[in-house]
MIDOSE-1310 file (N, C-alpha, C; in nm, 2 decimals, decimal comma, always signed):
residues 294
mghr	-19,50/-0,69/+2,70/-19,41/-0,56/+2,63/-19,36/-0,53/+2,78; -19,23/-0,49/+2,72/-19,14/-0,45/+2,87/-19,07/-0,55/+2,92; -19,11/-0,67/+2,90/-19,07/-0,76/+2,94/-18,93/-0,84/+2,88; -18,84/-0,95/+2,92/-18,72/-1,01/+2,83/-18,81/-1,13/+2,75
rnha	-18,75/-1,14/+2,60/-18,80/-1,19/+2,50/-18,81/-1,35/+2,54; -18,72/-1,37/+2,63/-18,72/-1,51/+2,68/-18,64/-1,54/+2,82; -18,70/-1,64/+2,85/-18,66/-1,64/+3,05/-18,78/-1,49/+3,09; -18,85/-1,49/+3,06/-18,92/-1,35/+3,06/-18,96/-1,36/+3,22
kgic	-19,03/-1,47/+3,29/-19,06/-1,46/+3,43/-18,93/-1,53/+3,53; -18,94/-1,41/+3,61/-18,82/-1,41/+3,67/-18,87/-1,31/+3,82; -18,76/-1,36/+3,91/-18,76/-1,30/+4,05/-18,60/-1,25/+4,08; -18,58/-1,13/+4,17/-18,44/-1,12/+4,13/-18,41/-1,19/+4,29
ftgt	-18,25/-1,17/+4,30/-18,20/-1,21/+4,45/-18,07/-1,12/+4,45; -18,01/-1,11/+4,57/-17,90/-1,06/+4,62/-17,82/-1,13/+4,71; -17,68/-1,14/+4,68/-17,60/-1,18/+4,77/-17,48/-1,22/+4,77; -17,40/-1,33/+4,75/-17,26/-1,28/+4,78/-17,22/-1,45/+4,70
fean	-17,06/-1,43/+4,66/-16,99/-1,52/+4,58/-16,89/-1,57/+4,69; -16,86/-1,62/+4,76/-16,74/-1,64/+4,83/-16,63/-1,77/+4,76; -16,53/-1,70/+4,68/-16,41/-1,75/+4,66/-16,36/-1,86/+4,80; -16,33/-1,98/+4,73/-16,22/-2,02/+4,82/-16,09/-2,03/+4,77
gngs	-16,04/-1,95/+4,66/-15,91/-1,93/+4,59/-15,88/-2,06/+4,54; -15,94/-2,17/+4,52/-15,94/-2,28/+4,42/-15,88/-2,25/+4,31; -15,99/-2,14/+4,25/-16,00/-2,15/+4,09/-15,90/-2,03/+4,07; -15,80/-2,01/+4,14/-15,67/-1,95/+4,09/-15,58/-1,98/+4,05
elsr	-15,60/-2,18/+4,05/-15,53/-2,25/+4,00/-15,53/-2,25/+3,86; -15,67/-2,21/+3,80/-15,70/-2,23/+3,66/-15,73/-2,09/+3,61; -15,76/-1,98/+3,68/-15,77/-1,85/+3,61/-15,71/-1,73/+3,67; -15,66/-1,63/+3,63/-15,61/-1,54/+3,71/-15,70/-1,44/+3,74
aqvf	-15,85/-1,41/+3,71/-15,96/-1,35/+3,70/-15,95/-1,36/+3,90; -16,03/-1,19/+3,91/-15,99/-1,19/+4,05/-16,09/-1,23/+4,17; -16,18/-1,25/+4,05/-16,32/-1,30/+4,10/-16,29/-1,45/+4,18; -16,17/-1,52/+4,13/-16,16/-1,62/+4,22/-16,04/-1,61/+4,32
vagq	-15,99/-1,54/+4,35/-15,91/-1,51/+4,45/-15,98/-1,49/+4,59; -15,93/-1,55/+4,68/-16,03/-1,60/+4,81/-16,07/-1,47/+4,86; -16,20/-1,44/+4,87/-16,28/-1,34/+4,92/-16,41/-1,35/+4,89; -16,49/-1,26/+4,96/-16,64/-1,26/+4,93/-16,67/-1,14/+4,83
ypvv	-16,73/-1,18/+4,73/-16,77/-1,06/+4,62/-16,98/-1,05/+4,63; -17,00/-0,90/+4,60/-17,16/-0,94/+4,61/-17,17/-0,98/+4,42; -17,33/-1,03/+4,45/-17,41/-1,13/+4,38/-17,52/-1,04/+4,32; -17,53/-1,00/+4,20/-17,72/-0,97/+4,18/-17,76/-1,05/+4,06
grfn	-17,82/-1,11/+4,11/-17,88/-1,27/+4,02/-18,02/-1,23/+4,02; -18,07/-1,34/+3,93/-18,23/-1,38/+3,89/-18,28/-1,50/+3,88; -18,36/-1,57/+3,92/-18,41/-1,68/+3,92/-18,51/-1,68/+3,80; -18,51/-1,80/+3,71/-18,64/-1,75/+3,62/-18,67/-1,92/+3,52
latp	-18,78/-1,89/+3,46/-18,81/-1,94/+3,36/-18,78/-1,95/+3,22; -18,82/-2,07/+3,17/-18,75/-2,07/+3,03/-18,87/-2,02/+2,94; -18,99/-1,91/+2,89/-19,09/-1,91/+2,85/-19,07/-1,75/+2,86; -19,16/-1,72/+2,70/-19,15/-1,56/+2,66/-19,25/-1,50/+2,71
npna	-19,36/-1,55/+2,78/-19,47/-1,52/+2,88/-19,42/-1,49/+3,02; -19,44/-1,40/+3,05/-19,41/-1,34/+3,18/-19,54/-1,37/+3,27; -19,66/-1,45/+3,24/-19,74/-1,47/+3,33/-19,77/-1,61/+3,31; -19,68/-1,69/+3,26/-19,71/-1,83/+3,25/-19,72/-1,90/+3,39
adam	-19,80/-1,99/+3,42/-19,77/-2,11/+3,48/-19,68/-2,15/+3,54; -19,60/-2,19/+3,65/-19,46/-2,21/+3,66/-19,46/-2,40/+3,65; -19,58/-2,46/+3,68/-19,60/-2,56/+3,67/-19,59/-2,65/+3,50; -19,59/-2,53/+3,43/-19,63/-2,54/+3,28/-19,51/-2,54/+3,19
vrvr	-19,35/-2,49/+3,26/-19,27/-2,43/+3,19/-19,12/-2,53/+3,26; -19,11/-2,62/+3,15/-18,98/-2,72/+3,20/-18,89/-2,69/+3,28; -18,83/-2,58/+3,17/-18,66/-2,52/+3,19/-18,65/-2,45/+3,26; -18,59/-2,42/+3,39/-18,58/-2,31/+3,49/-18,43/-2,27/+3,48
gigi	-18,40/-2,17/+3,52/-18,26/-2,10/+3,48/-18,20/-1,98/+3,62; -18,10/-1,94/+3,61/-18,05/-1,86/+3,71/-17,95/-1,81/+3,61; -17,93/-1,64/+3,66/-17,88/-1,57/+3,58/-17,77/-1,49/+3,70; -17,65/-1,48/+3,69/-17,57/-1,41/+3,84/-17,47/-1,31/+3,74
ritp	-17,46/-1,20/+3,85/-17,36/-1,09/+3,79/-17,26/-1,10/+3,94; -17,18/-1,13/+3,94/-17,07/-1,10/+4,04/-16,97/-1,01/+4,00; -16,94/-0,89/+4,10/-16,87/-0,80/+4,05/-16,76/-0,79/+4,16; -16,62/-0,84/+4,14/-16,50/-0,83/+4,24/-16,47/-0,69/+4,23
pngq	-16,38/-0,65/+4,34/-16,31/-0,50/+4,36/-16,29/-0,41/+4,24; -16,21/-0,49/+4,14/-16,17/-0,44/+4,05/-16,28/-0,40/+3,95; -16,38/-0,44/+3,94/-16,50/-0,42/+3,86/-16,50/-0,49/+3,76; -16,43/-0,63/+3,70/-16,42/-0,65/+3,61/-16,57/-0,82/+3,62
ewrs	-16,64/-0,75/+3,57/-16,76/-0,82/+3,64/-16,75/-0,97/+3,56; -16,79/-1,08/+3,65/-16,82/-1,21/+3,55/-16,98/-1,24/+3,58; -16,97/-1,25/+3,45/-17,21/-1,26/+3,41/-17,24/-1,40/+3,37; -17,32/-1,48/+3,41/-17,35/-1,60/+3,37/-17,47/-1,63/+3,36
amid	-17,53/-1,70/+3,27/-17,67/-1,79/+3,25/-17,66/-1,89/+3,24; -17,72/-2,01/+3,31/-17,76/-2,11/+3,35/-17,85/-2,16/+3,34; -17,89/-2,31/+3,28/-18,03/-2,36/+3,33/-18,01/-2,48/+3,34; -18,13/-2,56/+3,41/-18,10/-2,69/+3,53/-18,11/-2,83/+3,41
apif	-18,13/-2,79/+3,29/-18,11/-2,93/+3,18/-17,91/-2,93/+3,19; -17,92/-3,06/+3,15/-17,77/-3,14/+3,17/-17,73/-3,13/+3,06; -17,80/-3,08/+2,92/-17,76/-3,07/+2,78/-17,82/-2,95/+2,74; -17,79/-2,86/+2,62/-17,87/-2,79/+2,55/-17,97/-2,88/+2,47
pvst	-18,08/-2,82/+2,41/-18,15/-2,87/+2,29/-18,09/-2,92/+2,17; -18,01/-2,83/+2,10/-17,94/-2,85/+1,99/-17,82/-2,82/+2,00; -17,75/-2,86/+1,86/-17,59/-2,84/+1,88/-17,55/-2,69/+1,84; -17,60/-2,65/+1,73/-17,56/-2,52/+1,65/-17,66/-2,44/+1,66
vqdf	-17,64/-2,31/+1,65/-17,71/-2,18/+1,61/-17,83/-2,23/+1,54; -17,77/-2,24/+1,43/-17,89/-2,22/+1,29/-17,96/-2,32/+1,35; -17,96/-2,45/+1,43/-18,05/-2,54/+1,49/-18,11/-2,48/+1,58; -18,04/-2,39/+1,63/-18,18/-2,37/+1,76/-18,25/-2,19/+1,70
ydlq	-18,25/-2,20/+1,60/-18,32/-2,08/+1,49/-18,40/-2,20/+1,42; -18,38/-2,29/+1,39/-18,45/-2,39/+1,38/-18,56/-2,39/+1,43; -18,53/-2,45/+1,55/-18,61/-2,49/+1,65/-18,70/-2,37/+1,65; -18,70/-2,28/+1,67/-18,74/-2,14/+1,74/-18,87/-2,14/+1,63
mass	-18,80/-2,15/+1,48/-18,91/-2,11/+1,36/-19,00/-2,22/+1,36; -18,99/-2,39/+1,39/-19,06/-2,50/+1,40/-19,19/-2,49/+1,54; -19,10/-2,43/+1,64/-19,19/-2,41/+1,78/-19,33/-2,33/+1,71; -19,32/-2,22/+1,65/-19,39/-2,14/+1,64/-19,45/-2,11/+1,57
skep	-19,42/-2,24/+1,45/-19,48/-2,22/+1,33/-19,63/-2,29/+1,34; -19,74/-2,24/+1,24/-19,85/-2,33/+1,22/-19,89/-2,45/+1,16; -19,77/-2,48/+1,09/-19,79/-2,61/+1,01/-19,76/-2,76/+1,12; -19,87/-2,75/+1,10/-19,90/-2,91/+1,18/-19,79/-3,01/+1,22
damk	-19,70/-3,01/+1,14/-19,60/-3,09/+1,12/-19,49/-3,04/+1,12; -19,44/-2,93/+1,19/-19,33/-2,87/+1,17/-19,24/-2,90/+1,30; -19,29/-2,91/+1,43/-19,20/-3,00/+1,52/-19,18/-3,13/+1,47; -19,28/-3,21/+1,42/-19,23/-3,35/+1,38/-19,11/-3,35/+1,31
nfia	-19,15/-3,26/+1,16/-19,00/-3,23/+1,07/-18,89/-3,19/+1,13; -18,90/-3,12/+1,25/-18,76/-3,06/+1,30/-18,70/-3,19/+1,37; -18,79/-3,27/+1,42/-18,70/-3,35/+1,51/-18,63/-3,47/+1,45; -18,71/-3,50/+1,33/-18,67/-3,60/+1,23/-18,54/-3,54/+1,16
ahpe	-18,49/-3,39/+1,19/-18,41/-3,37/+1,11/-18,27/-3,35/+1,18; -18,32/-3,36/+1,33/-18,23/-3,33/+1,43/-18,26/-3,40/+1,51; -18,18/-3,55/+1,51/-18,21/-3,63/+1,61/-18,17/-3,63/+1,78; -18,08/-3,52/+1,78/-18,00/-3,49/+1,90/-18,06/-3,42/+2,00
fttf	-18,17/-3,37/+1,92/-18,32/-3,33/+1,98/-18,39/-3,42/+2,04; -18,36/-3,54/+2,03/-18,47/-3,65/+2,12/-18,38/-3,64/+2,28; -18,24/-3,68/+2,26/-18,14/-3,64/+2,40/-18,22/-3,56/+2,50; -18,28/-3,44/+2,44/-18,28/-3,30/+2,51/-18,45/-3,37/+2,58
lgwa	-18,50/-3,43/+2,45/-18,67/-3,47/+2,51/-18,66/-3,55/+2,57; -18,59/-3,65/+2,56/-18,56/-3,76/+2,72/-18,54/-3,70/+2,83; -18,45/-3,62/+2,87/-18,46/-3,53/+2,98/-18,59/-3,47/+3,03; -18,63/-3,37/+2,93/-18,77/-3,30/+2,97/-18,86/-3,40/+2,97
ksap	-18,87/-3,52/+2,96/-18,94/-3,62/+2,99/-18,99/-3,71/+3,12; -18,85/-3,72/+3,13/-18,77/-3,81/+3,22/-18,73/-3,77/+3,38; -18,70/-3,60/+3,35/-18,62/-3,61/+3,48/-18,67/-3,58/+3,54; -18,65/-3,58/+3,72/-18,76/-3,52/+3,79/-18,77/-3,37/+3,84
wtgs	-18,92/-3,34/+3,84/-18,94/-3,21/+3,89/-18,92/-3,16/+4,03; -18,86/-3,07/+4,07/-18,89/-3,01/+4,21/-18,92/-2,90/+4,23; -19,00/-2,87/+4,37/-19,10/-2,73/+4,42/-19,00/-2,64/+4,44; -18,88/-2,62/+4,42/-18,83/-2,48/+4,45/-18,66/-2,46/+4,35
yaee	-18,65/-2,33/+4,32/-18,56/-2,22/+4,29/-18,43/-2,33/+4,34; -18,42/-2,36/+4,47/-18,31/-2,40/+4,55/-18,28/-2,52/+4,54; -18,33/-2,59/+4,50/-18,29/-2,77/+4,48/-18,30/-2,78/+4,33; -18,23/-2,64/+4,23/-18,21/-2,68/+4,10/-18,08/-2,68/+4,12
ryns	-18,00/-2,78/+4,01/-17,85/-2,78/+3,99/-17,86/-2,68/+3,82; -17,76/-2,60/+3,84/-17,77/-2,50/+3,69/-17,63/-2,53/+3,65; -17,64/-2,55/+3,48/-17,52/-2,57/+3,40/-17,49/-2,46/+3,33; -17,38/-2,41/+3,30/-17,34/-2,31/+3,21/-17,37/-2,38/+3,06
lnsf	-17,34/-2,52/+3,03/-17,41/-2,60/+2,90/-17,29/-2,53/+2,81; -17,30/-2,44/+2,79/-17,14/-2,38/+2,73/-17,00/-2,37/+2,77; -16,91/-2,39/+2,65/-16,77/-2,42/+2,72/-16,70/-2,24/+2,75; -16,61/-2,25/+2,80/-16,55/-2,16/+2,84/-16,39/-2,17/+2,83
vfid	-16,31/-2,07/+2,83/-16,15/-2,10/+2,86/-16,11/-2,00/+2,97; -16,07/-2,09/+3,05/-16,01/-2,02/+3,19/-15,85/-2,02/+3,11; -15,76/-1,87/+3,19/-15,65/-1,89/+3,14/-15,57/-1,82/+3,29; -15,47/-1,91/+3,33/-15,42/-1,88/+3,44/-15,28/-1,81/+3,43
nsga	-15,21/-1,80/+3,57/-15,12/-1,73/+3,56/-14,98/-1,75/+3,47; -14,97/-1,86/+3,46/-14,87/-1,88/+3,35/-14,91/-1,84/+3,21; -15,04/-1,86/+3,15/-15,06/-1,80/+3,03/-15,13/-1,94/+2,99; -15,12/-2,03/+3,06/-15,21/-2,18/+3,05/-15,35/-2,16/+3,03
khtv	-15,43/-2,25/+2,90/-15,53/-2,20/+2,91/-15,64/-2,36/+2,92; -15,74/-2,36/+3,00/-15,80/-2,45/+3,05/-15,93/-2,44/+2,98; -15,99/-2,55/+2,87/-16,15/-2,51/+2,85/-16,24/-2,58/+2,95; -16,32/-2,49/+3,00/-16,43/-2,55/+3,13/-16,57/-2,53/+3,07
rwsl	-16,65/-2,61/+3,17/-16,83/-2,61/+3,17/-16,84/-2,56/+3,34; -16,91/-2,51/+3,36/-16,92/-2,48/+3,53/-17,09/-2,49/+3,56; -17,11/-2,53/+3,64/-17,21/-2,57/+3,73/-17,24/-2,50/+3,88; -17,37/-2,47/+3,91/-17,41/-2,47/+4,03/-17,47/-2,61/+4,10
vpaa	-17,43/-2,62/+4,22/-17,46/-2,74/+4,27/-17,51/-2,72/+4,39; -17,66/-2,76/+4,43/-17,74/-2,71/+4,53/-17,68/-2,73/+4,69; -17,70/-2,66/+4,76/-17,69/-2,73/+4,89/-17,80/-2,82/+4,93; -17,93/-2,78/+4,94/-18,04/-2,82/+4,91/-18,10/-2,94/+4,87
qpvs	-18,17/-3,04/+4,95/-18,19/-3,18/+4,91/-18,24/-3,15/+4,79; -18,29/-3,22/+4,67/-18,39/-3,19/+4,59/-18,49/-3,30/+4,63; -18,58/-3,29/+4,62/-18,75/-3,35/+4,63/-18,80/-3,35/+4,50; -18,81/-3,49/+4,46/-18,94/-3,48/+4,35/-19,02/-3,50/+4,39
ilpd	-19,08/-3,42/+4,29/-19,28/-3,38/+4,30/-19,34/-3,41/+4,19; -19,45/-3,47/+4,13/-19,52/-3,47/+4,02/-19,55/-3,35/+3,96; -19,52/-3,29/+3,82/-19,62/-3,15/+3,79/-19,76/-3,17/+3,85; -19,82/-3,27/+3,86/-19,96/-3,27/+3,88/-20,00/-3,20/+4,04
elak	-19,91/-3,23/+4,06/-19,87/-3,13/+4,22/-19,85/-3,05/+4,24; -19,76/-2,97/+4,19/-19,68/-2,87/+4,15/-19,79/-2,75/+4,08; -19,87/-2,81/+3,98/-19,98/-2,72/+3,93/-20,13/-2,67/+4,03; -20,11/-2,75/+4,14/-20,22/-2,72/+4,26/-20,15/-2,62/+4,34
rgpd	-20,04/-2,61/+4,35/-19,97/-2,50/+4,41/-19,96/-2,37/+4,43; -20,04/-2,36/+4,25/-20,05/-2,20/+4,20/-19,97/-2,17/+4,06; -19,96/-2,06/+3,99/-19,91/-2,03/+3,92/-19,81/-1,96/+3,94; -19,76/-1,87/+4,05/-19,65/-1,84/+4,09/-19,59/-1,91/+4,21
fldq	-19,56/-2,04/+4,19/-19,54/-2,11/+4,34/-19,36/-2,12/+4,38; -19,29/-2,13/+4,28/-19,17/-2,10/+4,24/-19,16/-1,94/+4,33; -19,21/-1,87/+4,32/-19,15/-1,73/+4,31/-19,19/-1,71/+4,50; -19,25/-1,72/+4,49/-19,37/-1,76/+4,69/-19,29/-1,85/+4,74
eitq	-19,17/-1,97/+4,73/-19,10/-2,06/+4,77/-19,02/-2,05/+4,81; -18,92/-1,98/+4,73/-18,79/-1,87/+4,68/-18,83/-1,78/+4,80; -18,92/-1,68/+4,80/-18,86/-1,56/+4,91/-18,93/-1,64/+5,01; -19,00/-1,73/+5,07/-19,06/-1,76/+5,22/-18,87/-1,88/+5,22
rvas	-18,82/-1,96/+5,16/-18,71/-2,01/+5,19/-18,58/-1,93/+5,25; -18,60/-1,82/+5,18/-18,45/-1,76/+5,16/-18,48/-1,64/+5,28; -18,62/-1,60/+5,30/-18,64/-1,54/+5,41/-18,61/-1,60/+5,51; -18,63/-1,73/+5,55/-18,59/-1,81/+5,69/-18,44/-1,85/+5,69
spqr	-18,40/-1,85/+5,55/-18,25/-1,88/+5,56/-18,18/-1,88/+5,45; -18,06/-1,82/+5,45/-17,99/-1,80/+5,29/-17,95/-1,96/+5,24; -17,97/-1,95/+5,10/-17,97/-2,05/+5,03/-17,85/-2,07/+4,96; -17,76/-2,19/+4,95/-17,63/-2,21/+4,85/-17,62/-2,30/+4,81
wsvv	-17,51/-2,28/+4,69/-17,48/-2,36/+4,57/-17,34/-2,34/+4,58; -17,26/-2,49/+4,55/-17,14/-2,47/+4,53/-17,06/-2,44/+4,39; -17,01/-2,35/+4,36/-16,95/-2,37/+4,22/-16,83/-2,44/+4,16; -16,90/-2,52/+4,10/-16,82/-2,62/+4,02/-16,78/-2,60/+3,88
vtls	-16,62/-2,61/+3,90/-16,57/-2,60/+3,76/-16,56/-2,72/+3,71; -16,62/-2,76/+3,56/-16,53/-2,90/+3,51/-16,44/-2,89/+3,41; -16,30/-2,91/+3,41/-16,21/-2,95/+3,29/-16,25/-3,03/+3,22; -16,24/-2,99/+3,07/-16,23/-3,07/+2,95/-16,09/-3,17/+2,95
npgd	-16,11/-3,30/+2,89/-16,02/-3,36/+2,86/-15,99/-3,32/+2,69; -15,86/-3,40/+2,63/-15,85/-3,35/+2,50/-15,96/-3,45/+2,43; -16,03/-3,39/+2,33/-16,11/-3,46/+2,26/-16,25/-3,40/+2,28; -16,29/-3,37/+2,45/-16,43/-3,36/+2,45/-16,45/-3,26/+2,35
ptad	-16,64/-3,28/+2,29/-16,67/-3,17/+2,22/-16,71/-3,00/+2,29; -16,60/-2,93/+2,28/-16,63/-2,83/+2,32/-16,74/-2,67/+2,26; -16,75/-2,71/+2,14/-16,81/-2,62/+2,08/-17,01/-2,70/+2,04; -17,04/-2,76/+2,11/-17,15/-2,86/+2,10/-17,23/-2,90/+2,22
pnka	-17,27/-2,77/+2,29/-17,34/-2,78/+2,41/-17,45/-2,88/+2,40; -17,48/-3,00/+2,33/-17,59/-3,06/+2,32/-17,51/-3,20/+2,37; -17,38/-3,20/+2,39/-17,31/-3,30/+2,41/-17,24/-3,31/+2,52; -17,28/-3,40/+2,66/-17,23/-3,37/+2,77/-17,08/-3,44/+2,78
wpvd	-17,05/-3,39/+2,85/-16,86/-3,42/+2,90/-16,86/-3,55/+2,98; -16,79/-3,64/+2,95/-16,77/-3,77/+3,08/-16,79/-3,74/+3,22; -16,86/-3,79/+3,27/-16,86/-3,80/+3,44/-16,79/-3,79/+3,49; -16,68/-3,85/+3,45/-16,53/-3,86/+3,51/-16,40/-3,72/+3,51
rrtv	-16,45/-3,62/+3,44/-16,34/-3,52/+3,41/-16,36/-3,42/+3,56; -16,22/-3,40/+3,55/-16,18/-3,37/+3,66/-16,27/-3,22/+3,72; -16,34/-3,18/+3,85/-16,39/-3,10/+3,87/-16,31/-3,00/+3,99; -16,36/-2,89/+4,00/-16,28/-2,81/+4,08/-16,40/-2,74/+4,16
dvgt	-16,44/-2,71/+4,31/-16,52/-2,64/+4,35/-16,44/-2,53/+4,37; -16,49/-2,41/+4,37/-16,41/-2,27/+4,35/-16,46/-2,18/+4,44; -16,60/-2,23/+4,51/-16,66/-2,13/+4,58/-16,81/-2,17/+4,59; -16,87/-2,03/+4,68/-17,01/-2,08/+4,74/-17,07/-1,97/+4,67
ltvq	-17,18/-2,01/+4,66/-17,29/-1,88/+4,56/-17,42/-1,85/+4,69; -17,43/-1,76/+4,79/-17,50/-1,75/+4,88/-17,65/-1,67/+4,85; -17,75/-1,69/+4,83/-17,89/-1,59/+4,81/-17,90/-1,57/+4,95; -17,91/-1,44/+4,96/-17,94/-1,38/+5,09/-18,07/-1,34/+5,05
qiep	-18,16/-1,26/+4,98/-18,26/-1,18/+4,98/-18,31/-1,20/+4,88; -18,46/-1,22/+4,87/-18,49/-1,20/+4,74/-18,57/-1,09/+4,71; -18,61/-1,07/+4,55/-18,68/-0,90/+4,57/-18,79/-0,94/+4,45; -18,92/-0,88/+4,40/-18,94/-0,87/+4,33/-18,92/-0,83/+4,20
eadg	-18,91/-0,89/+4,06/-18,86/-0,81/+3,97/-18,87/-0,67/+3,94; -19,00/-0,64/+3,94/-19,06/-0,52/+3,88/-18,97/-0,42/+3,94; -18,93/-0,39/+4,08/-18,88/-0,32/+4,14/-18,69/-0,38/+4,16; -18,68/-0,49/+4,14/-18,57/-0,53/+4,22/-18,47/-0,52/+4,13
pcrd	-18,33/-0,53/+4,16/-18,19/-0,46/+4,13/-18,12/-0,60/+3,99; -18,21/-0,69/+4,00/-18,18/-0,75/+3,83/-18,23/-0,71/+3,72; -18,36/-0,63/+3,73/-18,45/-0,61/+3,65/-18,35/-0,52/+3,53; -18,29/-0,46/+3,49/-18,23/-0,39/+3,42/-18,10/-0,47/+3,37
inyd	-18,08/-0,56/+3,48/-17,91/-0,65/+3,43/-17,93/-0,72/+3,29; -17,84/-0,70/+3,20/-17,85/-0,80/+3,08/-17,76/-0,94/+3,12; -17,81/-1,06/+3,13/-17,67/-1,14/+3,17/-17,63/-1,22/+3,08; -17,54/-1,13/+2,99/-17,47/-1,14/+2,88/-17,36/-1,21/+2,96
ptvl	-17,37/-1,36/+2,83/-17,27/-1,47/+2,90/-17,12/-1,43/+2,85; -17,11/-1,34/+2,75/-16,96/-1,26/+2,76/-16,88/-1,15/+2,78; -16,99/-1,12/+2,91/-16,89/-1,05/+2,98/-16,85/-1,10/+3,10; -16,68/-1,12/+3,04/-16,60/-1,19/+3,13/-16,52/-1,12/+3,19
pagi	-16,43/-1,13/+3,31/-16,29/-1,06/+3,33/-16,19/-1,12/+3,29; -16,10/-1,03/+3,27/-15,95/-1,08/+3,23/-15,93/-1,22/+3,31; -15,88/-1,32/+3,26/-15,85/-1,50/+3,28/-15,97/-1,55/+3,27; -16,08/-1,53/+3,20/-16,18/-1,62/+3,14/-16,24/-1,54/+2,98
ttsd	-16,23/-1,60/+2,89/-16,26/-1,61/+2,75/-16,34/-1,68/+2,72; -16,40/-1,66/+2,57/-16,52/-1,75/+2,54/-16,39/-1,84/+2,44; -16,47/-1,98/+2,43/-16,37/-2,08/+2,33/-16,45/-2,11/+2,20; -16,41/-2,20/+2,13/-16,44/-2,25/+2,00/-16,61/-2,28/+1,99
dpfp	-16,68/-2,25/+2,09/-16,85/-2,24/+2,12/-16,93/-2,15/+2,05; -16,98/-2,16/+1,98/-17,07/-2,01/+1,90/-17,12/-1,94/+1,94; -17,25/-2,04/+2,05/-17,35/-1,99/+2,15/-17,32/-1,89/+2,22; -17,21/-1,88/+2,28/-17,20/-1,76/+2,36/-17,20/-1,64/+2,32
sars	-17,17/-1,57/+2,17/-17,15/-1,46/+2,11/-17,32/-1,47/+2,08; -17,35/-1,57/+1,98/-17,47/-1,53/+1,98/-17,58/-1,52/+2,06; -17,59/-1,56/+2,19/-17,68/-1,58/+2,29/-17,62/-1,39/+2,36; -17,53/-1,36/+2,32/-17,48/-1,22/+2,38/-17,57/-1,14/+2,24
aays	-17,55/-1,15/+2,14/-17,62/-1,04/+2,01/-17,80/-1,06/+2,05; -17,83/-1,16/+2,09/-17,98/-1,22/+2,11/-18,03/-1,10/+2,22; -17,97/-1,12/+2,34/-17,96/-1,08/+2,46/-17,97/-0,92/+2,45; -17,88/-0,86/+2,35/-17,86/-0,72/+2,35/-17,98/-0,66/+2,28
rsyn	-18,05/-0,75/+2,19/-18,15/-0,70/+2,12/-18,28/-0,74/+2,19; -18,27/-0,81/+2,30/-18,39/-0,82/+2,39/-18,37/-0,73/+2,47; -18,26/-0,67/+2,56/-18,25/-0,55/+2,62/-18,29/-0,45/+2,56; -18,24/-0,38/+2,40/-18,28/-0,30/+2,37/-18,47/-0,26/+2,35
srta	-18,53/-0,38/+2,31/-18,64/-0,37/+2,29/-18,74/-0,37/+2,41; -18,69/-0,45/+2,52/-18,77/-0,42/+2,64/-18,71/-0,27/+2,68; -18,64/-0,25/+2,73/-18,58/-0,11/+2,76/-18,68/+0,03/+2,69; -18,71/-0,02/+2,57/-18,76/+0,09/+2,49/-18,94/+0,08/+2,49
eeky	-18,96/-0,03/+2,59/-19,12/-0,05/+2,65/-19,13/-0,06/+2,76; -19,05/+0,02/+2,84/-19,01/+0,04/+2,96/-19,16/+0,08/+3,02; -19,24/+0,18/+2,98/-19,36/+0,22/+2,97/-19,48/+0,13/+3,02; -19,47/+0,01/+2,95/-19,52/-0,09/+2,96/-19,52/-0,16/+3,09
yprn	-19,40/-0,17/+3,18/-19,35/-0,24/+3,24/-19,31/-0,16/+3,34; -19,35/-0,05/+3,42/-19,36/+0,04/+3,50/-19,27/-0,01/+3,61; -19,17/+0,05/+3,68/-19,15/+0,06/+3,83/-19,25/+0,11/+3,90; -19,28/+0,06/+4,02/-19,35/+0,18/+4,13/-19,30/+0,25/+4,18
atgg	-19,33/+0,37/+4,25/-19,31/+0,47/+4,32/-19,21/+0,49/+4,35; -19,15/+0,35/+4,42/-19,06/+0,34/+4,53/-18,94/+0,28/+4,48; -18,98/+0,22/+4,34/-18,84/+0,17/+4,25/-18,72/+0,29/+4,21; -18,62/+0,23/+4,17/-18,54/+0,31/+4,11/-18,47/+0,21/+4,00
kq	-18,47/+0,29/+3,92/-18,35/+0,26/+3,77/-18,20/+0,25/+3,84; -18,15/+0,09/+3,78/-17,97/+0,06/+3,80/-17,91/+0,17/+3,72
């Protein structure tokens, strides 16, 4: 009660996005003009259970809110998977129904009807696990449109590429570290040294699937490094600055718009419902006496 309906377990951070100016070739958004802008973010796990054991949750995520001086925020929510589990919004709804169904063959039948899901399962079963949020690459998966100063449009996806070297650890070993090892590890790591990610924008080629986040684009697509995300401080969510932020992916500055990908608008609606529900339940997830509302 009082938590997000998905990605319920998380921890807040603050830091900066330092734009290097390269993004201004692609978008007129002020957030890409060379400079340093404040960020409020959240590391999280893709689970509706805020008390889930970290080693039991396959998908890890990050939400960021970048606020340039003109106030035109850029919000984004990304996950560490290279593709989304399914291709359409209806398929995702069907997946939620199947995964929560008490029918013994519900998931088996869903997978049989959605062969694209097996590609995601392949990643989930074979991709290495790491012991830190800082070692993950996070991907937008959804495509968006950058509009440059001439009015030209560029369909893109973006990723956060970690400076930290990923170290593969077996899930059984991670389980021995305790149920909250990710929060503990990132708190200690950032206290020792700020953690950084390159913000890398990938441009589509004509014919690339822009409306299907289950389909990865070819690896030879042009990429542009537009700046660096630096995480400088970690704070527990209960009293942290991210607690009451809705990381709605359709909160975009002038110079970035949604594409033909239907997922961002569907996510926006779901996030809004989650936000309204959890804020109505605030008494079940109270701040401490020292905490303050955003």
